C-alpha positions as CSV (number, residue, x, y, z in Angstrom):
1,M,50.9,19.8,-7.2
2,K,47.4,19.1,-5.9
3,S,46.4,21.2,-2.6
4,Y,44.0,20.5,0.1
5,N,43.5,22.1,3.2
6,R,40.6,21.7,5.4
7,I,41.3,24.4,7.9
8,S,42.2,27.3,5.4
9,A,39.9,29.6,7.1
10,V,41.5,29.3,10.4
11,A,45.0,29.8,8.6
12,A,43.4,32.9,7.1
13,I,42.4,34.3,10.4
14,A,46.1,33.6,11.7
15,F,47.5,35.4,8.7
16,A,45.2,38.3,9.2
17,A,46.2,38.4,12.9
18,S,49.9,38.6,12.0
19,L,49.5,41.5,9.7
20,S,48.8,43.7,12.8
21,F,52.3,42.9,14.1
22,S,55.6,43.9,12.6
23,L,57.3,41.5,10.2
24,I,60.9,40.8,9.2
25,A,62.2,39.4,5.9
26,C,65.6,37.9,5.9
27,D,67.6,39.1,3.0
28,D,70.6,41.0,1.9
29,S,69.1,44.3,2.9
30,S,68.5,43.4,6.7
31,S,70.2,45.9,8.6
32,A,69.9,48.5,11.6
33,S,68.4,51.5,9.5
34,N,66.4,54.6,9.9
35,E,64.8,54.7,6.7
36,E,61.3,52.9,6.6
37,V,58.3,53.4,8.5
38,P,55.8,50.4,8.9
39,N,52.1,50.4,8.0
40,S,49.7,50.6,10.7
41,S,46.6,48.3,10.8
42,D,43.2,48.1,12.6
43,S,42.7,45.2,14.8
44,G,38.9,45.2,14.3
45,A,36.1,46.9,16.3
46,A,33.5,45.7,19.0
47,L,30.3,44.7,17.9
48,G,27.9,47.7,18.0
49,S,24.9,47.8,20.1
50,S,22.8,50.3,18.3
51,G,19.3,49.7,17.0
52,S,16.5,47.6,18.0
53,V,16.7,43.9,19.5
54,P,18.1,41.7,16.4
55,A,15.8,39.4,14.8
56,G,15.6,36.1,16.7
57,M,16.6,37.4,19.9
58,E,13.3,38.7,21.2
59,G,12.5,37.6,24.6
60,L,16.1,36.9,25.5
61,P,16.8,38.2,29.2
62,Q,17.9,41.8,29.4
63,D,21.2,41.1,30.9
64,V,22.1,38.8,28.2
65,L,21.3,41.2,25.6
66,V,23.3,43.8,27.2
67,T,26.2,41.4,27.2
68,Y,25.7,40.8,23.8
69,S,25.7,44.2,22.6
70,I,29.3,44.8,24.0
71,H,30.5,41.5,22.9
72,P,33.7,41.5,20.6
73,A,33.0,41.1,17.0
74,C,33.5,37.5,15.6
75,G,35.6,36.4,12.7
76,D,38.7,37.2,14.5
77,G,41.6,35.2,15.8
78,F,39.6,34.7,19.1
79,H,36.2,33.9,17.6
80,P,36.5,32.3,14.1
81,E,33.6,32.0,11.8
82,G,31.5,28.9,12.9
83,S,32.4,29.1,16.4
84,C,30.2,29.4,19.5
85,T,30.3,31.7,22.6
86,S,28.0,31.2,25.5
87,I,26.5,34.2,27.8
88,T,25.3,33.0,31.2
89,G,22.2,35.1,32.2
90,A,21.3,36.0,35.7
91,D,18.9,33.1,35.6
92,G,22.0,30.8,35.3
93,K,21.1,29.5,32.0
94,A,23.6,29.5,29.3
95,Y,22.7,31.3,25.9
96,L,24.6,30.3,22.8
97,F,25.4,32.6,20.0
98,E,27.1,31.2,16.8
99,C,29.6,33.5,14.7
100,V,28.2,34.0,11.3
101,G,30.2,36.2,9.1
102,T,31.2,38.9,11.3
103,K,27.9,38.8,13.7
104,W,26.8,36.8,16.6
105,E,23.5,35.1,16.0
106,Y,21.4,33.5,18.6
107,N,21.6,29.7,18.3
108,Q,20.7,27.5,21.3
109,D,22.0,24.3,19.2
110,C,25.5,25.9,18.4
111,E,28.6,23.6,18.6
112,E,32.1,24.1,18.0
113,P,33.2,23.2,14.5
114,K,35.5,20.6,15.6
115,C,37.2,20.2,12.3
116,L,38.5,23.6,12.5
117,T,40.6,22.8,15.6
118,A,41.1,18.9,15.6
119,V,42.0,15.9,13.4
120,S,42.0,13.3,16.2
121,K,40.5,10.2,14.5
122,A,39.9,9.0,18.1
123,E,37.7,11.8,19.1
124,H,36.4,13.2,15.9
125,P,36.2,10.6,13.2
126,E,34.6,13.3,11.0
127,C,37.8,15.2,10.9
128,Q,40.3,12.6,9.8
129,F,42.8,13.3,7.1
130,P,41.4,12.2,3.8
131,E,42.8,8.8,2.4
132,C,46.5,9.0,1.3
133,N,47.1,6.7,-1.7
134,A,48.3,7.1,-5.1
135,E,45.8,9.2,-6.3
136,S,46.5,11.8,-3.5
137,E,50.2,11.7,-3.8
138,G,51.3,15.1,-2.9
139,V,48.0,16.4,-1.4
140,L,48.4,19.0,1.7
141,D,46.9,19.0,4.9
142,S,47.2,20.9,8.2
143,S,46.0,21.2,11.7
144,W,46.7,23.3,14.9
145,S,49.2,21.9,17.4
146,G,47.4,20.9,20.3
147,N,44.0,21.4,18.5
148,N,44.2,25.2,19.7
149,P,44.3,28.2,17.2
150,K,44.7,30.5,20.0
151,Y,48.2,29.2,21.5
152,G,49.3,26.5,19.0
153,E,51.0,26.7,15.7
154,M,50.0,25.3,12.3
155,M,51.4,21.8,11.5
156,Y,51.6,20.8,7.9
157,Y,51.4,17.3,6.2
158,R,51.9,15.7,2.9
159,C,50.7,12.6,1.4
160,E,53.9,10.9,0.2
161,S,54.0,7.0,-0.9
162,G,50.8,6.4,0.8
163,S,51.5,7.9,4.2
164,W,50.8,11.3,5.7
165,V,54.4,12.9,6.6
166,E,54.8,16.0,8.8
167,R,56.6,18.7,6.9
168,D,57.7,22.3,7.6
169,Q,55.9,25.2,6.2
170,W,58.0,25.2,3.0
171,V,55.7,22.4,1.8
172,T,53.2,25.0,0.9
173,C,55.4,26.9,-1.3
174,D,54.7,26.9,-5.1
175,M,56.9,24.3,-6.9
176,E,55.8,25.2,-10.4
177,G,59.1,26.5,-12.6
178,V,61.1,26.7,-9.3
179,A,64.9,26.7,-9.7
180,K,67.8,26.0,-7.2
181,G,68.4,29.2,-5.2
182,D,64.8,30.4,-5.7
183,T,63.3,31.8,-2.4
184,C,59.8,31.3,-1.0
185,R,58.2,33.6,1.7
186,K,55.7,32.7,4.1
187,I,54.0,34.2,7.1
188,E,54.2,31.7,10.1
189,H,50.9,30.6,11.2
190,K,50.8,30.8,15.2
191,G,47.8,31.3,17.4
192,F,46.5,34.6,18.1
193,F,48.1,34.8,21.5
194,Y,51.6,34.6,20.0
195,Q,53.1,38.1,19.6
196,Y,54.9,39.1,16.6
197,P,54.6,36.4,13.9
198,K,57.5,36.4,11.7
199,E,57.9,36.2,7.9
200,R,59.7,33.1,7.1
201,V,62.3,32.7,4.0
202,F,63.0,29.4,2.4
203,V,65.7,28.7,-0.3
204,Y,65.2,25.9,-2.7
205,E,67.9,23.3,-2.8
206,G,66.4,21.1,-5.6
207,D,65.0,17.6,-5.5
208,G,61.7,19.2,-3.8
209,T,63.6,20.4,-0.7
210,W,63.5,24.0,0.7
211,N,65.9,25.1,3.6
212,K,64.7,27.8,6.1
213,V,66.9,30.7,6.1
214,D,67.8,31.9,9.7
215,C,66.9,35.6,10.1
216,P,68.3,37.9,12.9
217,T,65.7,38.1,15.5
218,E,67.7,41.3,17.3
219,P,70.1,43.9,16.6
220,E,73.7,42.5,16.6
221,K,74.9,45.7,18.6
222,E,75.3,44.8,22.3
223,C,72.7,45.7,24.8
224,N,74.3,46.8,28.1
225,E,74.1,49.6,30.8
226,E,76.1,52.0,28.8
227,N,73.4,52.0,25.9
228,K,70.4,51.2,28.1
229,G,67.3,52.9,26.6
230,T,68.7,53.3,23.2
231,K,66.5,51.9,19.9
232,E,67.5,50.0,17.1
233,K,65.7,48.6,14.4
234,L,66.2,45.8,11.5
235,T,64.8,46.8,8.2
236,S,64.4,44.7,5.1
237,T,63.0,45.5,1.6
238,N,59.4,45.2,2.9
239,S,59.4,45.2,6.7
240,T,60.7,46.6,9.8
241,E,61.0,45.4,13.5
242,F,61.7,47.8,16.5
243,F,63.7,47.3,19.6
244,R,64.7,49.0,22.8
245,C,67.7,48.2,25.1
246,S,66.6,47.3,28.5
247,G,69.0,46.3,31.0
248,S,71.1,43.7,29.2
249,K,68.2,42.7,26.9
250,W,66.7,43.8,23.5
251,I,63.1,44.0,24.0
252,E,60.7,44.3,20.9
253,I,58.6,47.4,20.8
254,D,56.2,49.0,18.3
255,Y,56.5,52.0,15.8
256,A,54.9,54.3,17.9
257,E,57.3,53.7,21.0
258,Y,60.2,53.9,18.5
259,Y,59.4,57.4,16.6
260,C,57.5,58.9,19.4
261,S,59.2,58.0,22.6
262,T,61.8,60.6,24.0
263,G,62.2,58.9,27.5
264,K,60.7,62.1,29.1
265,E,57.1,61.9,27.8
266,T,54.3,62.5,30.3
267,F,50.7,61.3,30.5
268,G,48.8,63.5,27.8
269,D,51.6,63.9,25.3
270,T,50.6,63.6,21.7
271,C,52.5,62.4,18.5
272,S,51.7,62.1,15.0
273,L,53.6,60.3,12.1
274,E,53.2,60.4,8.4
275,I,53.1,56.9,7.3
276,Y,53.1,56.1,3.6
277,D,51.1,59.3,2.8
278,E,48.8,59.0,5.7
279,R,48.8,60.6,9.0
280,Y,48.4,58.5,12.2
281,Y,48.1,60.0,16.0
282,F,49.2,58.6,19.2
283,R,48.8,59.7,22.7
284,Y,50.8,58.8,25.8
285,D,48.2,57.3,28.0
286,S,48.0,55.5,31.6
287,I,46.9,52.2,30.7
288,S,47.0,51.1,34.7
289,E,48.4,52.6,37.8
290,N,52.0,51.8,37.0
291,Y,51.9,51.3,33.1
292,A,51.6,53.8,30.6
293,K,52.3,53.9,26.6
294,W,51.7,55.4,23.4
295,V,48.2,54.2,22.3
296,D,46.4,54.9,18.7
297,A,44.4,57.9,18.8
298,V,41.9,59.8,16.4
299,F,42.3,63.5,16.0
300,D,39.6,66.1,15.0
301,P,41.1,69.7,14.9
302,E,38.0,70.8,16.9
303,L,37.2,67.9,19.2
304,G,40.7,66.9,19.9
305,F,42.3,63.5,20.6
306,C,40.3,60.4,21.4
307,T,41.8,57.0,22.6
308,A,40.4,53.8,24.0
309,T,41.3,55.2,27.6
310,D,39.3,58.3,27.3
311,Y,35.7,56.6,28.5
312,W,33.0,59.2,27.3
313,T,35.1,62.4,27.0
314,Y,32.9,65.1,25.8
315,A,33.6,67.7,23.2
316,Q,31.6,70.3,21.2
317,K,31.9,71.0,17.2
318,G,29.5,72.9,15.1
319,G,27.3,73.6,17.9
320,K,26.8,69.9,18.6
321,Y,28.2,67.6,21.4
322,Y,30.2,64.4,20.5
323,Y,31.5,61.6,23.0
324,C,34.7,59.5,22.7
325,V,34.4,55.9,23.1
326,G,36.3,53.1,21.7
327,S,38.9,55.5,20.0
328,E,36.2,57.0,18.0
329,W,34.0,60.4,18.3
330,R,30.4,59.8,18.2
331,P,27.4,62.4,18.2
332,A,25.9,62.5,21.7
333,S,22.0,62.8,22.0
334,L,22.1,63.4,25.9
335,V,25.0,65.2,27.3
336,P,25.9,65.2,31.2
337,R,24.8,68.4,32.6
338,Q,28.4,69.4,33.9
339,Y,28.9,70.0,30.3
340,T,26.1,72.3,29.5
341,D,25.6,74.1,32.9
342,P,27.4,77.5,32.7
343,R,27.7,77.3,36.7
344,K,30.4,74.6,36.4
345,E,33.0,76.8,35.2
346,G,35.4,77.3,37.7
347,L,34.3,74.6,40.2
348,T,35.7,71.3,40.6
349,D,33.5,68.2,40.1
350,E,33.1,67.7,44.1
351,E,32.0,71.3,44.3
352,Y,29.5,71.4,41.4
353,D,28.2,68.0,42.3
354,V,26.7,69.5,45.6
355,L,25.6,72.9,44.3
356,D,21.8,72.1,44.4
357,L,21.5,70.1,47.4
358,P,18.3,71.4,49.4
359,K,18.8,73.9,52.0
360,D,15.5,73.3,54.1
361,A,16.3,69.4,54.4
362,K,15.7,67.3,57.5
363,V,17.9,64.7,58.9
364,G,17.8,61.6,56.8
365,D,16.8,63.3,53.6
366,R,18.4,61.6,50.6
367,A,19.4,63.7,47.4
368,N,21.2,63.1,44.2
369,G,24.4,65.2,43.1
370,L,24.5,67.1,40.0
371,L,27.1,65.2,38.2
372,E,25.6,62.7,35.5
373,Y,26.9,59.9,33.6
374,C,25.3,59.0,30.3
375,N,25.3,55.8,28.3
376,Y,24.1,55.3,24.6
377,D,22.3,52.6,22.7
378,I,21.9,50.1,25.4
379,F,19.5,47.3,25.6
380,L,17.3,47.6,28.7
381,E,14.3,45.6,30.1
382,S,11.4,48.1,30.3
383,P,8.6,47.6,32.9
384,S,6.4,46.2,30.3
385,A,9.0,43.1,30.0
386,T,10.0,44.3,26.5
387,V,13.6,45.0,25.6
388,D,14.1,48.2,24.1
389,T,17.3,50.5,23.3
390,Y,18.1,53.7,25.4
391,D,20.1,56.6,25.8
392,Y,20.0,57.7,29.3
393,C,21.6,59.9,32.1
394,F,21.7,59.4,35.7
395,S,23.4,60.7,39.0
396,P,26.0,58.2,40.2
397,N,26.4,60.1,43.6
398,H,24.0,60.3,46.4
399,Y,24.0,62.3,49.6
400,R,22.2,62.2,53.1
401,Y,21.4,65.2,55.3
402,R,23.1,64.6,58.7
403,E,22.3,65.8,62.3
404,D,25.0,68.4,62.0
405,G,23.3,70.3,59.3
406,S,25.5,68.9,56.6
407,W,25.1,66.9,53.5
408,T,27.8,64.0,53.1
409,A,28.1,61.0,50.6
410,E,25.9,58.1,51.8
411,T,27.6,55.0,52.8
412,P,27.4,51.7,50.9
413,D,25.2,50.3,53.9
414,E,23.0,53.2,53.6
415,T,22.6,52.9,49.8
416,R,21.5,49.3,50.7
417,E,19.1,50.2,53.6
418,D,16.2,50.5,51.3
419,E,16.6,46.9,50.0
420,I,14.7,44.1,51.7
421,D,16.9,42.3,54.2
422,L,16.8,38.7,52.4
423,D,18.2,36.9,55.5
424,S,15.2,37.9,57.5
425,L,12.5,37.1,55.0
426,P,10.1,34.3,55.2
427,C,10.3,33.4,51.6
428,G,13.5,31.3,51.9
429,G,16.8,31.7,50.5
430,S,15.8,30.9,46.8
431,T,13.7,34.3,46.4
432,W,12.6,37.4,48.2
433,C,9.0,37.4,46.6
434,C,6.1,35.4,48.3
435,A,2.9,36.1,49.8
436,E,4.3,37.6,52.8
437,T,6.3,40.1,50.7
438,E,3.5,41.1,48.3
439,G,3.9,44.5,47.3
440,M,7.3,45.0,48.7
441,K,10.1,46.8,46.6
442,R,13.9,46.3,46.3
443,R,16.3,48.8,44.7
444,I,19.2,47.3,42.9
445,F,22.2,48.9,41.2
446,E,23.1,46.5,38.5
447,G,26.4,48.1,37.4
448,F,28.7,51.5,37.2
449,D,27.3,52.5,34.0
450,E,23.6,51.8,34.5
451,P,20.9,53.6,36.6
452,E,19.5,51.9,39.7
453,R,16.2,49.8,39.0
454,V,13.3,49.4,41.4
455,Y,11.7,45.8,41.4
456,Q,8.4,45.0,43.3
457,C,6.9,41.7,44.5
458,V,3.7,41.3,42.3
459,S,1.6,38.0,42.6
460,G,4.7,36.1,43.5
461,E,6.8,37.5,40.8
462,I,9.6,40.0,40.9
463,K,8.6,42.8,38.3
464,L,10.8,45.7,37.2
465,V,8.9,48.9,38.0
466,E,11.2,51.9,37.5
467,Y,14.6,53.1,36.6
468,L,16.1,55.7,38.9
469,W,17.4,58.1,36.1
470,N,17.3,61.6,35.4
471,R,16.7,61.8,31.7
472,Y,16.4,59.0,29.0
473,E,15.4,58.6,25.3
474,K,14.0,55.3,23.9
475,K,15.1,54.7,20.4
């Protein structure tokens, strides 16, 4: 049989996405069992931000480059190769990036590859099905339902007697040498946002026809109040699904919850599993205020556990410091001083932060706390208008000296009082820089993980003149 599939690349993406979830095969060995542990798989890593400005992106606005540096990697279920993503800069313009391989490349002419997601003859004539005639008898084609590889499912078509006929996924099974009773297994291709794609099993009935075998989707055991919280799994020759009884309904869970959960775990508990001769680590983390779960972790005997929820936790190994970010320990060039200052021992963060506030201050004086926040490999605009890569540390907390002789944290209004009052300026509402404000400065806090910036009105243009950071290294 001849085979043709215009969107095989997207199908492969859906298949790859499906492998990160548990699968179930329906055969004689399907049962509730405790003998098989599934494999673990990585879902991909975020696009790195280290190094200099990529070729072809020189001169792009700093805020666009910063967003680009933390953008998810392309070539996954969200961003197929050839797709576009748009980043809106502070100037209001849209900057387009095209997914090439597994990297985003700046391409202001980028357009979505319509043939990956549509076959509508009316909207996209270039994406029409190939002609179905005697020469193409048996040729296959496919498309996403709703033209949507994120939420849709793959639809299959076969050229039969001069017409395209919609068929089930069994149409992609190999027919060569097949006999009645033979089975064919396929991973269903559903959009990235569908959870738990299943392995589908078809049995050949003869005359070119396959029938789908209905697989169990949950344990046969009843879920009720008596066994609430109990766990079961369905196991086949090559895959396993896990379930927990919640109220009167079986809900699907992952292997970490199945093997690690005791019902009494608390935040910070750890777990490790030997899975196919490889050790995997997990930690029970608070994902949000009211939601905690077992999450993937990396473990180093000296550095400890690191998960995606740690956010720049620091540890020392071999006399060098490392920080945890994105479930990975990375060497730290700059380290927040609360980790290296011996005076911090025995003090809370709040006590340490005010340790060096001046004693001979006058009312209204402003000072930074000792605590630091550090960030690494970040694209930032320099006062010379070039974009460079920096590691830096700055003080996130600021204090004011009061009339009663005490230092207290400044209020948001006090933080902004050094800024120019935009409503009272003669420049109008579109800008704060004009002849009447020549030489004036404005201090702006761009984000929680970036130092404050000082801008100045110079000859009618707003210029970046200073970063309010404690320490920095230009890469």
